[in-house]
Every structure is written in structure tokens, then in C-alpha cells.
C-alpha positions, 0 to 999 in steps of 0.5 A: 074937207076944208081947212079954216084960216086958223088951221091954215095959219097953224099949219104954216107956223108949224112948217116954218118951225120945222124948217128952222129946226132942220136948218139948225141941225144942218149947221153942225156943231154948236157950243152952249153954256150949261146950267152948271157953267160947263161948256156943252158941245151939241150936234156930235152925238144924240146928247151933248158932250159936256166938260168944264172949261179946264177939262176942255183946255186939257183936252185941247192941249192933247190935240196933237197927241190925240191925232197921232194916237188916231193915226197909229191906231187907225186899223183898230178904230171905227168911224161914224 
């Protein structure tokens, strides 16, 4: 069974596309602007985590409190 040149080219294109997609996933987290103008964080979970910019700012202002809470409740919390 032989593969003609068109099939071979398509196979190589698909392999390159697959490698590019795997490389993007390995990069980690990525930010994007959603269709509604919110900030979406990709790569943390299966679906993006999306908040409007003022919501992200409120969360970021609480960063120290969130870290302290996590330390204080470490025994009760799970990690992935």
C-alpha cells in the first residue's frame, strides 16, 4: 500500500499542526480577551476562567489574603 504525494503532504501537515498544538499546551497559561470584552485565563482547567477586568483587579488585590487563607487551611485543601 503506497501513499501518494498529496496524502503524504497532508500527513506531514497534520503532524506539524499536532506538534504545534502540543507545544501550545506545554507553554502553560495564556490570557485572551473574550468576545464580551472580559479576560479569559486558558490552560488552568478544561474551560477558561473568565472575569471582567474589574473582577480580576479585586481578586488580585486579595492575593495576600488568598495565600494566607490557603496556608491556614492547608490540611483541608486539595491540590491537583
